C-alpha positions in Angstrom: 15.0 -17.6 27.9 10.4 -17.3 26.3 8.2 -19.8 28.0 4.9 -20.1 26.4 2.1 -21.6 27.9 -2.3 -21.3 29.2 -2.5 -18.1 32.3 -2.2 -19.9 36.0 0.4 -22.8 34.3 3.1 -21.8 36.4 6.0 -19.2 33.8 6.0 -15.7 35.8 6.7 -18.4 38.8 10.1 -20.7 37.2 11.0 -17.4 35.5 11.0 -15.6 39.2 12.6 -18.8 40.3 15.4 -19.2 38.0 16.2 -14.5 38.1 16.3 -15.3 42.4 18.7 -18.0 41.7 21.1 -15.8 40.0 20.2 -13.0 42.1 21.0 -14.8 45.3 24.3 -16.0 43.8 25.8 -13.1 42.6 25.0 -13.0 39.5 22.7 -9.7 39.2 24.5 -9.0 36.1 23.3 -11.7 33.3 20.6 -12.1 34.2 17.8 -9.4 32.5 13.9 -9.9 32.4 11.5 -8.1 30.0 7.7 -7.6 30.4 6.0 -5.9 28.2 4.9 -2.8 30.8 6.2 -0.4 32.9 4.0 -1.4 35.7 4.6 -5.3 35.7 7.9 -5.0 35.8 7.3 -2.9 39.2 4.6 -6.1 40.4 7.2 -8.6 39.4 10.6 -6.9 41.1 8.7 -5.8 44.3 7.9 -10.0 44.3 11.4 -10.6 44.0 12.7 -7.9 46.7 9.9 -9.1 49.6 12.2 -12.6 49.2 14.5 -10.2 50.7 16.7 -9.4 47.9 17.9 -6.4 46.2 16.6 -6.3 43.0 18.8 -3.6 40.6 16.9 -1.2 37.8 18.2 -3.4 35.8 17.2 -7.2 36.3 13.6 -6.3 35.8 12.8 -3.7 33.1 10.2 -3.6 29.8 11.0 -4.1 26.7 10.7 0.0 25.8 13.4 -0.1 27.6 15.9 -2.8 26.5 15.3 -1.5 23.7 16.4 2.0 24.2 19.9 0.4 25.7 20.0 -1.9 22.9 20.1 1.5 20.6 20.7 4.8 22.9 21.7 6.8 19.3 18.1 6.5 18.2 15.3 9.2 18.9 11.7 8.9 18.4 9.4 12.3 18.2 7.4 12.7 21.4 3.7 11.4 21.2 2.2 15.2 20.6 4.9 15.1 17.9 4.5 12.4 16.4 0.7 13.4 16.2 1.4 16.5 14.5 3.2 14.9 11.9 1.2 12.5 10.8 -1.4 14.9 10.9 0.7 17.2 8.4 1.2 14.0 5.9 -2.4 13.0 5.8 -3.1 17.0 5.2 -1.0 16.8 2.6 -1.5 13.5 0.6 -4.3 12.5 1.6 -7.6 16.0 2.2 -8.0 15.3 -1.2 -9.2 12.0 -0.2 -10.9 12.6 3.0 -11.9 15.6 3.1 -13.1 16.9 6.3 -12.0 13.7 8.5 -8.2 14.7 7.2 -7.6 15.7 11.1 -11.1 14.3 12.6 -9.1 11.9 15.7 -10.5 8.5 14.6 -8.7 9.4 11.4 -5.4 9.7 12.8 -6.3 6.8 14.9 -6.9 4.1 12.0 -4.0 5.6 10.2 -1.6 5.4 12.9 -2.8 2.0 13.8 -2.3 0.9 9.5 1.2 2.9 9.0 3.5 1.3 12.2 1.5 -1.7 11.1 2.9 -1.8 8.2 6.8 -0.6 8.9 6.7 -3.9 11.6 6.2 -6.3 9.0 8.7 -3.7 7.4 6.9 -2.4 4.9 8.7 0.7 2.9 6.0 3.5 1.5 6.9 2.2 -2.0 5.7 -1.0 -1.8 2.5 0.0 0.7 1.6 2.4 -2.6 2.7 -0.3 -5.2 0.1 -3.1 -2.9 -2.2 -0.1 -2.9 -5.4 -0.9 -4.7 -8.9 1.8 -3.8 -8.4 4.6 -3.2 -8.3 5.2 0.5 -5.5 3.3 0.7 -3.2 4.8 -2.1 -4.1 7.3 -0.7 -2.3 6.5 3.1 0.5 4.7 0.8 0.7 8.8 -0.2 0.6 9.6 3.7 2.7 7.5 4.5 5.2 8.5 2.5 4.7 12.0 3.6 5.3 11.1 6.9 8.9 8.8 6.4 9.7 11.7 4.7 9.3 14.5 8.0 10.8 11.4 10.2 14.2 11.3 8.2 13.9 15.0 7.3 14.2 15.7 11.6 16.5 12.1 11.8 13.7 10.6 13.8 12.7 6.9 13.8 8.9 5.6 14.9 8.6 2.9 17.6 8.7 0.0 14.9 11.1 1.4 13.3 13.6 1.1 16.7 12.2 -2.0 17.9 14.1 -3.1 13.6 16.9 -0.6 14.9 17.1 -3.1 18.4 16.5 -6.6 16.6 19.3 -5.8 13.9 21.6 -4.3 17.1 20.8 -7.6 19.0 21.9 -9.5 15.6 24.8 -7.8 15.3 26.4 -7.8 19.1 23.8 -9.2 21.5 24.1 -7.6 25.2 26.8 -8.1 26.0 27.3 -10.1 29.5 24.2 -10.9 30.2 24.0 -14.5 29.8 19.9 -15.2 30.4 17.0 -13.1 28.4 13.8 -13.4 30.2 10.4 -12.5 28.6 7.1 -12.6 30.7 3.4 -11.4 30.2 3.3 -11.4 26.1 0.3 -12.9 25.3 1.7 -11.6 21.2 4.6 -10.1 19.8 5.2 -7.2 16.9 7.3 -9.3 13.5 10.2 -7.0 14.7 9.7 -8.1 17.8 10.2 -11.8 17.1 13.2 -10.3 15.6 14.2 -9.3 18.8 13.6 -12.4 20.2 15.0 -14.2 17.9 18.6 -12.0 17.1 18.9 -12.2 20.9 19.0 -16.7 21.2 20.9 -16.6 17.9 23.9 -14.3 20.3 24.3 -16.9 22.3 21.6 -15.5 24.7 20.0 -18.4 26.9 
């Protein structure tokens, strides 16, 4: 269930009521409350525990854990490895354009954000290259292609790619045994996260 409304309109209160009802009726294994962060998941689990409820760790989880549950065999690079791969990609493919800025933290952050957005939107490196117009865009597209090549070589998937894989897995198999999935605390969803929510809904999860 996805409840949309302004802050303070009782969304979280209503969702916790539904989860509490499931826990009290012995249906803990049939519900899942998904939050954007681990800290919010802990907070909501504590809210339920203060009502005298035993809250299994699988009931209130951050979306990252849900994605990991759906894609247990997918390997993501660690943040350090991911940063190194991206810096290498920029050095190999974009140093002529960006010069000394190639290894600067600011450019790395901007490149990472841009590539994440392209991957979230399902835009491949070749598509990005075809869309590029300026020399900077073309250099970034080439770096994206090199970065993707590194991921493929080491059989790794970026976070946006793993979200897409999770949505595909949810579309095929859903979450076996779970009847109701609640999403709370999200200001917005990336395109791949929207696909995940839709996939769960289409598999019959309330």
